[in-house]
Backbone bond lengths (Angstrom), bond angles and torsions (degrees), N, CA, C in turn:
res aa  C-N    CA-C-N  psi(-1)  N-CA   C-N-CA  omega(-1)  CA-C   N-CA-C  phi
1 M - - - 1.453 - - 1.526 109.06 -
2 N 1.307 115.49 131.79 1.449 120.89 -179.68 1.527 108.98 -99.90
3 D 1.318 116.14 95.88 1.466 121.10 -177.46 1.520 112.46 -61.21
4 T 1.340 117.31 -37.13 1.464 120.82 179.90 1.522 110.51 -61.37
5 L 1.323 115.86 -45.47 1.461 120.64 -178.89 1.526 110.91 -65.48
6 V 1.313 117.48 -47.77 1.460 121.67 -178.76 1.526 110.28 -61.72
7 T 1.308 117.49 -45.50 1.465 121.38 179.47 1.520 110.83 -62.23
8 H 1.334 116.65 -44.12 1.469 120.30 179.72 1.528 110.36 -60.98
9 L 1.316 116.96 -46.72 1.462 119.82 -179.24 1.522 111.38 -66.41
10 D 1.328 117.56 -35.31 1.465 120.75 177.38 1.526 111.49 -61.31
11 T 1.332 116.98 -37.18 1.459 119.51 -178.55 1.522 111.57 -72.34
12 V 1.324 117.23 -22.10 1.467 120.96 -179.51 1.527 109.98 -91.43
13 D 1.340 115.92 -61.60 1.456 120.58 -175.77 1.528 107.96 -170.92
14 E 1.316 116.96 120.76 1.464 120.28 -176.92 1.524 113.10 -61.48
15 R 1.316 118.06 -24.19 1.464 118.98 -179.51 1.529 111.50 -65.09
16 L 1.337 117.08 -16.93 1.468 120.45 177.80 1.527 111.81 -69.42
17 H 1.323 117.27 -11.34 1.470 120.33 175.79 1.528 111.41 -61.92
18 A 1.314 117.24 -17.93 1.469 120.72 177.47 1.526 111.39 -62.11
19 Y 1.324 117.82 -18.98 1.462 122.19 -179.50 1.530 112.18 -89.82
20 L 1.315 116.99 4.84 1.462 121.00 179.15 1.529 110.17 -98.90
21 D 1.324 114.75 154.13 1.461 118.85 175.70 1.527 109.80 -88.73
22 D 1.323 116.52 -172.22 1.468 120.79 -177.41 1.521 113.34 -64.49
23 D 1.323 117.50 -20.84 1.465 122.12 179.13 1.527 112.39 -96.29
24 D 1.318 117.03 11.56 1.467 123.19 -177.68 1.522 112.33 60.89
25 E 1.315 115.40 34.22 1.464 122.65 171.68 1.519 106.81 -107.49
26 M 1.318 116.87 160.12 1.458 120.82 177.63 1.533 108.05 -61.41
27 S 1.317 116.60 128.07 1.461 120.05 -178.15 1.531 110.48 -69.59
28 L 1.311 114.94 154.12 1.461 119.83 178.44 1.524 110.44 -61.53
29 D 1.320 117.66 -38.45 1.471 120.20 178.03 1.527 111.35 -59.62
30 A 1.325 116.30 -43.61 1.467 119.76 179.61 1.520 110.79 -65.36
31 V 1.334 116.87 -41.41 1.467 121.01 179.66 1.527 110.26 -64.19
32 C 1.314 116.51 -43.19 1.472 119.64 178.97 1.527 111.24 -64.39
33 R 1.310 116.42 -38.73 1.470 119.63 178.44 1.523 110.77 -68.55
34 L 1.339 117.82 -40.68 1.464 120.55 174.43 1.525 110.23 -58.55
35 R 1.331 116.12 -42.96 1.468 120.68 -179.16 1.530 110.69 -64.62
36 E 1.312 116.04 -42.54 1.465 120.38 179.79 1.530 111.23 -59.19
37 Y 1.315 116.64 -46.66 1.459 119.67 -178.97 1.526 112.43 -74.43
38 T 1.315 117.20 -29.92 1.466 120.34 174.02 1.524 109.75 -61.08
39 D 1.332 116.16 -46.88 1.464 120.70 177.36 1.527 111.83 -62.64
40 A 1.323 115.88 -42.68 1.468 119.85 -179.25 1.529 111.21 -61.15
41 L 1.327 116.41 -41.56 1.470 119.24 176.93 1.524 110.98 -64.46
42 L 1.322 116.57 -45.33 1.467 120.54 -178.87 1.520 112.15 -62.46
43 H 1.320 116.84 -37.30 1.472 120.65 -177.28 1.523 112.69 -89.04
44 G 1.325 116.93 -3.26 1.457 120.04 176.80 1.515 114.39 77.65
45 S 1.326 118.00 13.19 1.459 119.51 179.24 1.527 112.42 -83.06
46 I 1.332 116.40 -6.18 1.452 122.06 173.52 1.532 107.04 -146.70
47 T 1.311 115.50 146.12 1.464 119.62 176.42 1.529 109.02 -97.04
48 T 1.308 116.33 168.83 1.455 120.10 177.08 1.529 110.81 -62.72
49 V 1.321 116.64 -34.55 1.463 121.27 177.89 1.522 110.22 -66.20
50 D 1.341 116.55 -45.55 1.462 120.57 177.93 1.524 111.04 -60.59
51 L 1.323 116.39 -42.28 1.454 120.72 179.66 1.526 111.09 -65.24
52 A 1.324 116.84 -41.30 1.467 120.26 178.61 1.532 111.13 -60.90
53 E 1.314 116.44 -30.91 1.466 120.69 177.43 1.525 111.26 -81.86
54 A 1.328 117.12 -42.94 1.465 121.80 -175.76 1.526 112.72 -72.56
55 W 1.326 117.23 -42.36 1.468 120.98 -176.37 1.526 109.44 -153.52
56 P 1.317 117.10 76.59 1.465 120.10 -177.68 1.525 113.62 -60.19
57 D 1.322 117.82 -22.21 1.462 120.76 179.72 1.529 112.32 -63.57
58 F 1.319 117.93 -18.97 1.465 121.11 176.67 1.522 110.08 -52.89
59 Y 1.319 115.93 -41.27 1.468 121.10 -173.63 1.530 112.97 -71.35
60 D 1.316 117.29 -15.00 1.465 121.51 172.77 1.524 111.56 -101.31
61 L 1.324 116.54 -37.34 1.464 120.20 -176.18 1.524 113.07 -73.30
62 A 1.310 118.07 -37.90 1.474 119.41 179.93 1.537 110.36 -61.25
63 P 1.342 119.74 -49.47 1.462 118.89 176.35 1.539 113.13 -62.82
64 A 1.331 116.96 -34.62 1.470 119.59 177.37 1.522 110.38 -64.69
65 F 1.329 116.79 -41.17 1.461 120.91 177.53 1.526 110.10 -61.47
66 V 1.310 116.14 -45.80 1.474 120.54 -179.84 1.526 110.15 -61.11
67 A 1.316 117.25 -45.63 1.469 120.52 -179.29 1.522 111.62 -60.00
68 A 1.329 116.44 -37.72 1.459 120.50 -174.62 1.522 114.50 -88.40
69 Y 1.323 117.97 -33.36 1.462 119.38 -167.68 1.530 116.46 -125.16
70 A 1.298 117.63 -20.07 1.465 118.94 -174.17 1.527 110.23 -99.16
71 P 1.301 116.86 147.47 1.465 119.54 179.48 1.529 112.12 -69.00
72 G 1.318 114.94 171.68 1.455 122.44 -174.93 1.510 115.58 -53.61
73 E 1.331 117.92 -34.84 1.470 118.41 -176.37 1.526 111.87 -66.18
74 V 1.336 118.04 -29.59 1.460 119.56 177.41 1.535 109.28 -71.75
75 G 1.315 116.62 -37.03 1.463 120.25 175.21 1.518 111.77 -62.25
76 A 1.331 115.87 -38.35 1.468 119.92 177.59 1.528 110.21 -65.72
77 L 1.318 117.24 -40.15 1.465 121.26 176.83 1.526 110.15 -65.08
78 E 1.319 115.79 -38.95 1.463 120.39 -180.00 1.529 111.17 -61.60
79 R 1.314 117.22 -40.85 1.466 120.48 -179.96 1.531 111.99 -63.70
80 K 1.317 117.32 -23.82 1.467 121.11 178.97 1.529 112.45 -91.81
81 A 1.324 116.84 -12.91 1.469 120.94 -177.70 1.528 109.50 -75.51
82 T 1.312 116.41 118.72 1.460 120.75 -174.55 1.527 113.57 -82.75
83 F 1.322 118.55 -27.22 1.458 120.53 -174.13 1.526 112.31 -67.10
84 L 1.320 118.54 -23.79 1.460 121.33 -179.19 1.522 112.14 -68.40
85 A 1.310 116.35 -32.35 1.465 120.62 -177.17 1.525 112.54 -78.04
86 A 1.306 117.03 -28.02 1.470 120.31 -175.83 1.525 110.82 -139.91
87 P 1.338 117.32 68.36 1.465 119.06 -177.01 1.523 113.78 -65.47
88 E 1.325 116.47 -21.86 1.459 118.87 -179.08 1.522 112.86 -76.65
89 D 1.327 117.02 -13.64 1.463 120.51 175.63 1.517 109.04 -78.33
90 H 1.289 115.80 139.68 1.468 120.21 -179.08 1.523 110.13 -99.17
91 E 1.296 114.89 54.27 1.457 120.52 177.38 1.529 108.42 -90.88
92 P 1.326 116.59 147.28 1.465 118.21 175.21 1.534 109.76 -65.05
93 L 1.322 115.61 153.34 1.455 119.79 177.39 1.522 110.06 -63.09
94 T 1.323 115.54 138.96 1.456 120.47 175.87 1.530 109.23 -84.38
95 E 1.296 116.26 170.93 1.466 120.63 176.06 1.530 110.01 -61.76
96 E 1.325 117.33 -37.23 1.470 121.48 177.27 1.525 110.72 -65.05
97 D 1.341 116.68 -40.26 1.467 120.66 176.78 1.526 109.97 -59.43
98 R 1.320 115.77 -45.64 1.467 120.50 -178.30 1.531 111.49 -64.19
99 R 1.314 116.85 -42.41 1.473 119.77 178.50 1.524 110.65 -61.42
100 Y 1.313 115.65 -42.78 1.464 119.88 177.98 1.527 110.83 -61.64
101 L 1.322 116.85 -49.43 1.466 120.30 -178.28 1.529 111.79 -62.60
102 E 1.320 117.37 -38.53 1.461 120.30 177.56 1.528 111.04 -63.91
103 A 1.333 116.89 -45.01 1.470 120.65 178.85 1.529 110.58 -66.45
104 L 1.312 116.94 -40.58 1.461 120.87 176.94 1.520 110.11 -59.08
105 G 1.329 116.86 -45.68 1.465 120.88 179.60 1.515 112.58 -58.37
106 V 1.316 116.68 -42.68 1.473 120.77 178.48 1.522 110.38 -59.75
107 H 1.323 116.59 -45.47 1.461 120.06 -177.13 1.528 112.38 -73.72
108 L 1.302 117.49 -30.93 1.468 119.76 173.14 1.531 110.05 -63.56
109 D 1.333 116.50 -43.18 1.472 120.47 177.96 1.521 111.20 -62.59
110 L 1.330 116.77 -44.23 1.468 120.80 179.34 1.531 110.95 -61.88
111 Y 1.297 115.85 -43.89 1.472 119.93 178.74 1.522 110.60 -59.08
112 A 1.314 116.23 -47.27 1.471 120.38 -179.23 1.532 110.90 -61.55
113 E 1.315 117.09 -41.02 1.473 121.21 -179.91 1.523 112.06 -68.23
114 I 1.322 116.51 -45.24 1.461 120.78 -172.72 1.517 111.43 -80.40
115 C 1.313 117.73 -44.40 1.457 121.07 -172.98 1.518 114.10 -88.07
116 H 1.312 117.17 -19.83 1.464 121.22 -178.44 1.528 110.49 -137.86
117 P 1.334 118.58 54.79 1.465 120.77 -173.61 1.532 114.49 -65.42
118 E 1.313 117.22 -27.30 1.448 119.50 -176.58 1.522 113.28 -85.14
119 E 1.314 117.09 -9.33 1.473 119.60 -175.63 1.502 111.38 -97.63
């Protein structure tokens, strides 16, 4: 059980627990979906506005993932990422946003490999 993840999601919205597996860890489906949208943002195939409409939970789950699974440097990058605070704004991603998304993607991949190797 990941107490950090559960506590973080509780402070945001308990319905986000639907993205956890039976062990209260981030489910592989949620991680894969986070990765998919992270890539889409980085490649410009979706805007922050489109993402906020398509899957607004991204803006709560990505920080929850970072709090629970990513080391401190990703959290530091997250604090500099401007798109998380105002997803409804249609501003282009900043260099800080891109660095955060790239680091997030790496850690999402690592999580999927380490925690769900057979899937």
